C-alpha positions in Angstrom: 0.0 0.0 0.0 1.4 3.4 -1.0 1.6 6.1 1.6 0.3 9.6 1.0 2.5 12.3 -0.4 1.9 16.0 0.2 0.7 16.4 -3.4 -2.0 13.8 -2.9 -4.0 15.8 -0.3 -5.4 19.3 -0.9 -3.9 21.9 1.3 -0.8 19.8 2.3 1.5 22.0 0.2 2.2 25.7 0.8 3.9 27.7 -2.0 7.6 28.3 -1.3 7.6 31.8 -2.7 5.1 33.0 -0.1 6.0 33.6 3.5 4.1 31.8 6.2 2.9 35.1 7.7 1.1 35.9 4.3 -1.1 32.8 4.4 -4.5 32.8 6.1 -5.1 31.0 9.3 -7.4 28.5 7.4 -4.5 27.5 5.1 -2.1 27.1 8.1 -4.6 24.9 10.0 -5.2 22.8 6.9 -1.4 22.2 6.5 -1.2 21.0 10.2 -4.4 18.9 9.8 -2.9 17.0 6.9 0.0 15.9 9.1 -2.2 15.0 12.1 -0.9 18.0 14.2 -2.8 20.2 16.6 -4.5 23.1 14.6 -5.9 25.1 17.5 -4.2 28.4 18.6 -3.2 31.8 17.4 -1.6 32.5 14.1 1.8 32.9 15.7 1.4 29.5 17.4 0.4 27.8 14.1 3.4 29.3 12.3 5.8 28.1 15.1 4.3 24.6 14.9 4.8 24.4 11.2 8.4 25.6 11.4 9.1 23.0 14.1 7.7 20.3 11.9 9.8 21.4 8.9 13.0 21.7 11.0 12.4 18.1 12.3 12.1 16.9 8.7 8.5 15.7 9.1 6.8 17.9 6.5 6.5 14.9 4.1 4.8 12.6 6.6 1.1 12.9 5.7 -1.5 11.5 8.1 -3.3 8.7 6.3 -6.5 9.3 8.3 -6.9 12.9 7.1 -10.5 13.6 5.9 -11.6 10.2 7.1 -8.9 8.3 5.2 -10.6 9.1 1.9 -7.4 10.3 0.2 -5.5 7.2 1.3 -8.3 4.9 0.0 -8.5 6.9 -3.2 -4.8 6.6 -4.0 -4.7 2.9 -3.3 -8.1 1.5 -4.4 -9.8 3.9 -6.8 -9.8 3.2 -10.5 -9.9 6.1 -12.9 -13.4 6.4 -14.4 -14.6 8.1 -17.5 -14.3 11.9 -17.5 -17.1 14.3 -18.5 -17.2 18.0 -19.0 -18.8 19.8 -16.1 -21.1 21.9 -18.2 -24.4 23.4 -17.1 -26.1 21.6 -19.9 -25.9 18.4 -17.8 -28.7 19.8 -15.6 -31.2 19.5 -18.5 -31.2 15.7 -18.6 -31.4 15.0 -14.8 -34.3 13.1 -13.2 -34.4 14.8 -9.8 -35.4 13.1 -6.6 -35.5 14.0 -2.9 -32.0 14.0 -1.4 -30.6 11.5 -1.1 -32.2 9.7 -4.0 -28.9 8.2 -5.2 -25.5 7.6 -3.7 -23.2 10.5 -2.9 -19.8 10.1 -4.5 -17.8 7.7 -2.3 -14.6 9.8 -2.0 -16.3 13.2 -1.5 -15.0 14.8 1.7 -14.1 18.2 3.2 -10.8 18.1 1.4 -12.6 18.5 -1.9 -14.5 21.5 -0.5 -11.1 23.0 0.5 -9.7 22.3 -3.0 -12.6 24.0 -4.7 -13.1 27.0 -2.4 -9.5 27.7 -1.5 -7.8 26.6 -4.8 -5.7 29.4 -6.2 -5.3 28.3 -9.8 -8.4 29.7 -11.6 -8.7 29.5 -15.3 -11.3 31.6 -17.0 -11.8 33.9 -20.0 -14.2 36.1 -18.1 -12.5 39.5 -17.5 -14.5 40.0 -14.4 -13.0 36.9 -12.8 -9.5 37.7 -14.0 -9.8 41.1 -12.5 -10.0 39.6 -9.0 -6.4 40.1 -7.7 -6.1 37.7 -4.8 -8.5 34.9 -4.3 -6.9 33.7 -1.1 -8.1 36.8 0.7 -11.7 35.7 0.5 -11.3 32.1 1.3 -12.1 32.3 5.0 -15.4 34.1 4.6 -17.2 31.4 2.5 -16.3 28.7 5.0 -17.4 30.8 8.0 -20.6 32.0 6.5 -21.3 28.6 5.0 -21.2 27.0 8.5 -23.5 29.7 9.8 -26.0 29.0 7.0 -26.0 25.3 7.7 -26.5 25.7 11.5 -29.3 28.2 10.9 -31.2 25.8 8.5 -30.9 28.0 5.5 -30.6 25.0 3.2 -33.9 23.6 2.0 -35.6 21.8 -1.0 -32.5 19.6 -1.6 -32.7 17.3 -4.7 -30.1 15.2 -6.5 -29.6 13.0 -9.5 -27.0 11.4 -11.8 -25.9 12.0 -15.4 -23.1 10.0 -17.0 -20.2 10.1 -14.5 -21.4 13.1 -12.7 -23.4 13.6 -9.4 -25.7 16.6 -9.6 -27.6 18.3 -6.8 -29.5 21.5 -6.2 -31.1 23.3 -3.3 -32.6 26.6 -2.1 -30.5 28.8 0.2 -31.9 31.7 2.2 -30.3 35.1 2.0 -28.6 36.3 5.2 -30.4 39.7 5.2 -33.6 39.3 3.1 -35.4 36.5 4.9 -37.9 36.1 2.0 -35.2 35.9 -0.7 -34.0 32.4 -1.7 -31.1 31.6 -4.1 -31.0 28.6 -6.3 -27.7 26.7 -5.8 -26.4 23.8 -8.0 -23.4 21.5 -7.8 -21.6 19.1 -10.0 -19.5 16.4 -8.4 -17.3 13.7 -10.0 -18.7 10.3 -9.1 -15.3 8.6 -9.3 -13.1 11.0 -7.4 -15.7 13.0 -5.5 -14.1 16.3 -6.7 -16.2 19.4 -7.0 -16.3 20.2 -10.7 -18.6 23.2 -10.6 -20.7 25.4 -8.3 -23.5 27.7 -9.5 -25.5 30.3 -7.6 -27.8 33.1 -8.4 -26.3 35.6 -6.0 -24.2 38.6 -7.2 -21.0 37.3 -5.5 -20.9 33.9 -7.4 -18.9 35.0 -10.4 -16.4 32.2 -9.4 -19.0 29.8 -8.2 -17.4 30.0 -4.8 -19.8 32.1 -2.8 -21.0 31.4 0.8 -24.2 29.8 -0.5 -22.2 27.2 -2.6 -19.9 26.7 0.4 -22.9 26.1 2.6 -24.4 23.5 0.2 -21.1 21.6 0.1 -20.8 21.7 3.9 -24.4 20.5 4.2 -23.7 17.4 2.0 -20.4 16.8 3.9 -22.2 16.9 7.3 -24.9 14.5 5.9 -22.2 12.1 4.7 -20.5 12.1 8.1 -23.7 11.2 9.9 -25.3 8.8 7.4 -22.6 7.7 5.0 -22.6 7.9 1.2 -25.2 5.3 0.4 -28.7 6.5 -0.1 -31.1 5.6 2.8 -34.4 3.9 2.8 -37.5 6.0 3.3 -37.7 4.9 7.0 -34.0 5.6 7.7 -34.0 9.1 6.2 -34.1 12.2 8.5 -37.6 13.4 9.4 -39.1 15.9 7.0 -42.6 16.3 8.4 -43.7 18.8 11.0 -40.6 20.9 10.6 -42.5 23.9 9.3 -41.7 26.2 6.4 -38.2 27.6 6.1 -39.5 30.7 4.5 -39.6 33.4 7.1 -41.9 36.4 6.8 -42.4 37.9 10.3 -45.5 40.0 10.7 -48.1 41.0 13.3 -50.2 38.1 14.5 -53.5 39.9 13.6 -52.4 39.9 9.9 -51.8 36.2 9.8 -54.2 34.2 7.5 -54.9 30.5 8.1 -56.9 29.1 5.2 -57.2 25.6 6.6 -59.1 24.9 9.8 -57.6 22.2 11.9 -60.9 21.3 13.6 -64.1 21.5 11.7 -67.7 21.7 12.9 -68.2 18.0 12.2 -66.4 17.2 15.4 -68.5 15.7 18.2 -69.7 18.5 20.5 -71.6 16.3 23.0 -70.6 14.1 26.0 -70.9 10.4 24.9 -71.1 9.1 28.4 -74.5 7.8 29.8 -76.4 10.4 31.8 -76.0 8.5 35.0 -72.2 8.5 34.7 -71.8 12.2 33.9 -70.3 14.0 36.9 -69.2 17.5 37.2 -66.6 18.9 39.6 -67.4 22.1 41.4 -64.4 23.5 43.2 -66.4 25.5 45.7 -68.5 22.5 46.7 -65.3 20.5 47.2 -63.9 23.2 49.5 -67.2 23.3 51.4 -67.1 19.6 51.9 -63.6 19.8 53.2 -64.6 22.4 55.8 -67.6 20.3 56.9 -65.3 17.3 57.4 -63.3 19.2 59.9 -60.1 17.2 59.3 -57.0 19.0 58.0 -56.2 18.2 54.4 -53.5 19.3 52.0 -56.2 20.1 49.5 -57.0 23.2 51.7 -53.7 24.7 50.6 -54.6 24.2 46.9 -58.3 24.9 46.7 -60.2 27.8 48.2 -63.6 29.4 47.7 -63.8 31.5 44.6 -66.3 34.2 43.9 -67.4 35.9 40.7 -66.6 39.6 40.6 -69.5 42.0 40.8 -70.0 45.7 40.0 -72.2 48.3 41.6 -74.7 50.3 39.6 -75.3 54.0 40.3 -78.0 53.4 42.9 -75.8 50.9 44.8 -72.8 53.3 44.7 -75.0 56.0 46.2 -76.0 53.6 49.0 -72.4 52.7 49.6 -71.4 56.4 49.8 -74.1 57.0 52.4 -72.9 54.0 54.4 -69.3 55.3 54.3 -70.4 58.8 55.3 -72.5 57.4 58.2 -69.5 55.3 59.3 -67.3 58.4 59.4 -70.0 60.3 61.3 -70.4 57.5 63.9 -66.6 57.2 64.3 -66.3 61.0 64.8 -69.1 61.0 67.4 -67.6 58.0 69.3 -64.2 59.7 69.5 -65.8 62.8 70.8 -67.5 60.8 73.6 -64.2 59.1 74.5 -62.2 62.3 74.4 -64.7 64.3 76.5 -64.1 67.4 74.5 -60.4 67.0 74.1 -58.7 67.1 70.7 -56.5 64.0 71.4 -57.9 60.6 72.2 -56.1 57.5 73.6 -58.3 54.5 73.0 -58.8 52.7 76.4 -57.2 49.2 76.7 -54.7 49.7 73.9 -51.6 49.8 76.1 -49.2 48.2 76.0 -48.6 48.0 72.2 -49.3 44.6 70.7 -52.1 43.6 73.0 -55.3 42.2 71.5 -57.4 45.4 71.9 -54.6 47.4 70.3 -54.6 45.0 67.3 -58.4 45.2 67.0 -58.6 48.9 67.1 -55.8 49.8 64.8 -57.4 47.8 62.0 -60.0 50.6 61.6 -57.4 53.3 61.0 -54.3 54.1 58.9 -51.5 53.9 61.4 -48.3 56.0 61.2 -46.1 52.9 60.5 -48.0 52.7 57.1 -47.8 56.4 56.3 -45.2 56.0 53.6 -47.0 53.1 51.9 -50.4 54.8 51.8 -49.1 58.2 50.9 -46.8 57.1 48.0 -46.9 53.4 47.1 -50.5 52.1 46.8 -50.8 52.4 43.0 -51.8 49.0 41.6 -54.9 47.0 42.6 -52.7 44.1 43.8 -50.9 46.5 46.2 -54.2 47.8 47.6 -55.6 44.3 48.0 -52.5 43.2 49.9 -52.6 46.2 52.2 -56.3 45.7 53.0 -55.8 42.0 53.7 -53.0 42.7 56.1 -54.3 45.8 57.9 -58.1 45.7 57.7 -58.9 42.0 57.6 -55.7 40.9 59.4 -55.5 37.9 57.1 -51.7 38.2 56.6 -49.9 37.3 59.7 -46.9 39.6 60.5 -43.5 38.0 60.7 -40.9 38.7 63.4 -37.4 38.8 62.0 -34.2 38.6 64.0 -33.7 42.4 63.5 -37.2 43.2 64.8 -36.8 41.0 67.9 -33.5 42.7 68.5 -35.0 46.2 68.3 -38.0 45.3 70.5 -35.7 43.8 73.2 -33.5 46.8 73.4 -36.2 49.5 73.1 -36.7 49.3 76.9 -33.0 49.9 77.5 -32.9 52.9 75.2 -36.1 54.4 76.8 -34.6 54.1 80.2 -31.3 55.7 79.1 -33.2 58.6 77.6 -35.3 59.2 80.7 -32.1 59.7 82.7 -31.2 62.8 80.6 -34.6 64.6 80.9 -35.1 67.7 83.1 -36.7 67.5 86.5 -39.9 69.1 85.1 -40.1 66.5 82.3 -41.7 63.1 82.5 -41.7 60.3 80.0 -45.0 58.6 79.5 -45.9 55.5 77.4 -49.1 55.7 75.4 -51.4 53.3 73.6 -53.3 53.9 70.3 -53.8 57.7 69.9 -56.0 59.6 67.5 -56.9 63.2 66.7 -60.6 64.0 66.6 -60.0 66.3 63.6 -58.2 63.5 61.7 -60.2 60.4 62.7 -58.8 58.3 59.9 -55.2 58.4 61.3 -53.8 56.7 64.4 -50.4 56.3 66.0 -48.7 54.6 68.9 -45.6 56.7 69.8 -42.7 55.0 71.7 -43.0 57.7 74.3 -44.5 61.1 75.1 -42.5 63.7 77.1 -44.8 65.8 79.2 -44.3 69.1 81.0 -47.3 69.3 83.3 -50.4 68.4 81.3 -48.9 69.5 77.9 -46.9 67.5 75.4 -43.4 68.9 75.0 -42.2 66.4 72.4 -42.4 62.8 71.4 -39.7 60.1 71.1 -39.2 57.5 68.4 -36.7 54.7 69.3 -34.7 52.7 66.7 -32.2 50.0 67.7 -30.8 48.8 64.3 -29.2 45.4 64.5 -26.7 46.3 61.8 -25.1 48.7 64.3 -24.9 46.0 67.0 -21.1 45.9 66.8 -20.6 49.6 65.8 -18.2 51.6 68.0 -20.3 54.8 67.7 -23.5 56.0 66.0 -21.6 58.9 64.4 -19.4 56.5 62.5 -22.3 54.4 61.1 -21.3 55.3 57.5 -17.9 53.7 57.8 -19.3 50.7 59.6 -22.0 49.8 57.1 -21.5 48.2 53.6 -22.6 50.1 50.5 -25.8 48.0 50.2 -26.6 48.5 53.9 -26.0 52.3 53.6 -28.4 52.5 50.7 -31.3 51.1 52.8 -30.3 52.6 56.1 -32.5 55.5 57.4 -29.7 57.9 58.4 -27.5 59.9 56.1 -24.5 62.2 56.8 -24.0 65.4 55.0 -21.5 68.1 56.0 -20.8 66.2 59.2 -24.5 66.5 60.1 -26.6 63.3 60.6 -30.3 63.4 59.6 -33.1 61.1 58.5 -33.4 60.4 54.8 -36.2 62.4 53.1 -37.9 59.5 51.4 -37.4 56.9 54.2 -40.6 55.4 55.8 -39.3 56.3 59.2 -39.5 60.0 58.4 -43.1 59.6 57.2 -43.9 57.7 60.4 -42.5 60.5 62.6 -44.2 63.3 60.7 -47.6 61.6 60.7 -47.3 61.0 64.5 -46.4 64.7 65.0 -49.4 65.7 62.9 -51.8 63.6 64.8 -50.5 64.8 68.2 -50.1 68.4 66.9 -46.6 68.5 68.2 -43.6 70.1 66.4 -40.7 68.2 67.7 -39.7 64.5 67.8 -36.5 63.2 69.4 -35.3 60.3 67.3 -33.3 58.0 69.6 -30.8 55.7 67.7 -29.3 53.2 70.1 -26.5 50.6 69.9 -24.7 48.8 72.8 -21.7 51.2 72.5 -23.6 54.5 72.0 -26.8 56.4 71.8 -27.6 59.4 69.6 -30.6 61.8 69.8 -31.5 63.4 66.5 -34.2 66.1 66.6 -36.9 66.1 63.8 -39.2 69.0 63.4 -42.6 68.9 61.7 -42.2 72.5 60.4 -39.3 71.4 58.3 -41.4 69.0 56.2 -44.6 70.9 55.1 -44.8 69.0 51.8 -44.6 65.6 53.6 -47.5 66.7 56.0 -49.6 67.8 53.0 -48.8 64.5 51.1 -49.8 62.4 54.1 -53.0 64.2 55.0 -54.2 64.3 51.4 -53.4 60.7 50.3 -54.2 59.0 53.5 -57.7 60.7 53.7 -58.3 59.9 50.1 -57.4 56.2 50.4 -59.4 55.8 53.7 -62.6 57.4 52.4 -62.6 56.0 48.8 -61.3 52.5 49.4 -60.7 51.5 53.0 -64.1 52.2 54.5 -66.1 50.9 51.5 -64.2 47.6 51.8 -65.7 47.2 55.3 -69.2 47.0 53.7 -68.4 45.3 50.4 -65.9 42.7 51.7 -64.5 42.2 48.2 -60.8 41.9 49.0 -61.4 39.1 51.5 -63.0 37.2 48.5 -60.0 37.9 46.3 -61.8 40.5 44.3 -60.8 44.0 43.3 -61.8 46.6 45.9 -64.3 49.4 45.2 -63.0 52.9 44.7 -65.8 55.5 45.3 -63.7 58.3 43.9 -65.5 60.9 46.1 -62.2 62.6 47.3 
């Protein structure tokens, strides 16, 4: 058996009169591939690898397995067959069949594609072709683009046939830019040697028959041969062609699509064929009701729940609802007057200490200061309103106690005691329950402490014991102790060596709403950590826009949505709440 010589394999020989640096990466990789050497790396690495091979005297050792051993087999076993002219007239006498309707040339491989696309010896009388100065410059692009076309399924409608000693095939190839444009591509291969004799394409770049579309078609056939071999397959062994959809792409709006064939026609059965006694329907609400009657706990109760159909109010019903809401406000105002005994401020009896059962029941009828920021600025969507009503009015959503909340609650007593020590002799610190103002009966607050001078409120206190400052050496240095993400969510900021509460933080809205209810101008914000305690004054007069925003939006939400929900009970049934729109 004869071994391969460099002249037997396409791409195994590089011209001596051209430096290695002048060759494309594709040609250098091909040279290394023919010798079974590694072809991955930068251009400099490829050149170094070639030089080492030449210096070692191994440039003539051609790998017999290159291109699947086709060249070795061709040299030792193939017999020369009759030659034919690769003329376009051959296509006139072809009997076309769906690819592969006949055997692909046995020795066709990627080396033939390289020979045809990269080959530098071009003979033609066409002045346009002769005017192309350097064919090697464009060799990489057809290969790269061809692979992209194949991977993107641009090749379709493939057919093949035989004439004399030639294998002919044709296909449609989509354009890369105009998705509705298809080019007709045709190939002529020698059946004996597998060589590519001619490539023809309709595109403007195919003067040499070596455009990206021709390259894609050749690579398509090469990939098919690698997977299925050269012999034509039986119908059951061929790749699936059904259900793949059209390759013609014409994107447009869905509403403009036209479907002439209906998948399901009116002749289909539209009745239940089961006997009447066996027809059973499943009602989800009945199932949930039966579960409740059974009394036993079931996992179904976490999946199914009672569902209600949404309902709307007509004009008369809206008028009735407005009267009910108005009467509710009148009764609430009258009740507060009776409790207050003529005073402006009211402390609901039995609501101290904070968190007791009476405190929880009473606060569900008002908008509390802890929710000032949410109600004033954030209740925009229906889902946000529903969640707020479920949690605060109906108390369906149970509050969670985080580690930070438990830490703050446990140390609040310590901070209050430390602050009481620095008060004047005529000042006294008093704890209060749920407090309201008769003039603003829709708002309520539970201050952490009220500092009294005689019977008058001098100021209030708000205590914060942030767990993130548990190991801080001093409150003043909080900005260096906290990480960037912690600083972004923290309620304090430092500007010009002065510490204050952030303008848009919920704590500021909570403080301002409490001051507005109690009609006090000053709040002492106590920030406590084990190593330090800082007192920061906050004045209501410094935030008139926040006062206005709270009073307007809280009253609007309370009158239009909060109170009507008490009568309609829509949210508790997972329905959209009513908005009276009267304010």
